[in-house]
C-alpha positions, 0 to 999 in steps of 0.5 A: 518501533521505527523502521529507521531504528532497525535499518540504522542499527543493524546491517541489512545486507542479508535481509529482504523482509523484516518482522518485528514484535512488541517488546512484551513478546515472550520467548515461547511465542518467538520460538513457536513462530520461528519453529513453524517458519523453519519447518513450514518454509524451509526455503527461508533463512531466518535470523533472530535479532534483538534491538538494544534500545527498544528491547524488542525482537525481530526476524530478519528473513531472506532466502538463497538464490536457488530457493528464490528460483523455485519460489519464482516458479511457484508464483509464476513470476514473469521474466524477460526471455533471451532474444535467441529464445524468442524474447518477450516475457514469460512465467518463470520455469525452473525446468527451462531456466536457461532461456531467461536473461541474466539467469547466470547472474544471481545478483541481477536476475531478481530485483529487490522487489521481486525477492521480497514479493516471493518471500512475502508469498511464502510467509503469507501462505504458512498454514496452520494444522488442525487444532493448532493454537498459540496461547488463546489464538486458535487457528482453523485448519489451513488458515494463514498464520502470519496474517492472523498473528499480525491482526492480533498484535502478536506480530507488530510489523512485516515490511520490506527493507530498502537498499540504500545503494539503489535509493541513492541512485534513484535520488540522483536520476529521479528526485534531484534530476531537473527537466529529465525523463523519469527512470521508469524502468528503474522505478519498476524494478525497485518499487514494482509495476503499480508504483511505476505505472502511477508515476508514468501516468503522472508524468504523462498527465503533467506533460499533457497539461502544457497544451491547455495551459498554453492555449488558455494563456493565449486566449486570456491574453487576446481576449477583449474586455467586453462580455461578448468576447469573453463568452466566445473565448469561453466556448472556444476553450471548452471545445478545446478541452473536450478535444484535448481530453479525448486525445489525452485518454486515447493516447494514455491507453496506447502508452499504458498498454506499451508499459504493460507489455514492456513490464510483463503485466499485459496478459497477467492472469487474474489474481487467485481468490484472496484469503478472508480478512484476519480480523474476521470472526464468527462461528465455525462451520463447514463451508457449503461451497468448499466443504472446509471449516470456516468462520461464518457471521450471519448477514442479519447480525451485520445489518443489525449492527450497521443500523443500530450502531454504525449509523447512529455513531456516524450521525452523532460524530457529524452532529458533534462536529457541526455543533462545534463549528457553529460554536466557533463561528459564534465565538468568532463573532463575539470576539470581533464585537469586542473592540477592546480585546488585543489583536492576538486574541481575535485569532483565538476562535481560529486556533480553537477550531484548528485544535478541535479539528485535529483532536476530532480527526484522531478520535474519529480515526479510532472510531472508524477503525473500531467500526471497520473491525466490528463490521468484519465480524 
């Protein structure tokens, strides 16, 4: 199902996260999951809607402002503090909500990215009870339900929705702007710190490349044609690049630290231990560390699969591509040796190679997914 089909057909003003299902999903599955979300996460507002063209269902998920405030407290969301209370960034606390900037304005206190992050946190932490199951899916006690259903294909997609109003503003101030500074704060508010930090680095790197480009052009212009002059210029340019690279790294460390402090991630605590991959399968056992029930797969079986299946399959795929490439080269030589052939047929080996590469890319991608999933057992 296309993201655009949902966004264009159904108004999304009251939706932060969209959860879609295959068109073959039965009513029992939808009602089971809807009941679990409403009972397990009462903070969420879920609307069930049906797409008239694809005949598929979707959950439109959002939350009230008060619920989002409690969620921000749960995940320790860092927000700017008012100047009269010291300024800077602090983890949000409902008990001291009055100290944060724009707390009175529910339309501007949370960015869309922050709202979606809180809702995603709730959805991914919807846990199963002991002995709970859905059709042939049996959950462990405390296992996240939605990641498991997504891995099994019961849930097709879970994705945040864009805000067209903000996208249009970014289109004008960022994409269509020429010779203007990037609106990094707006990018951070909408896409998050990771995306903003990437574009901050990309812009800084692009600007820094001007210096070696100008210096190299000057050297190239005034370099004589003799070998001695060219060798001297190469050495000078190499020394310049060494100095430039050192200064570039040191300056970016300072600039990156400024952005991290400004966006509240400089002293962010380490992320909690991640959940096991939903695709992980094995035998149930009691963990010797946490004393909780978990899936366990012996390491020797995984190593055996890698040696007897993964390695031979990878070698066979590489050999197949190599032989096909040699065959195309031989075909190219054969075609070029026949002078009577029309000129358009001389491109036939290249066309065949392009088709083979594209086909192999799709086939090998499916093989890689299969090997990756099997490696999780």
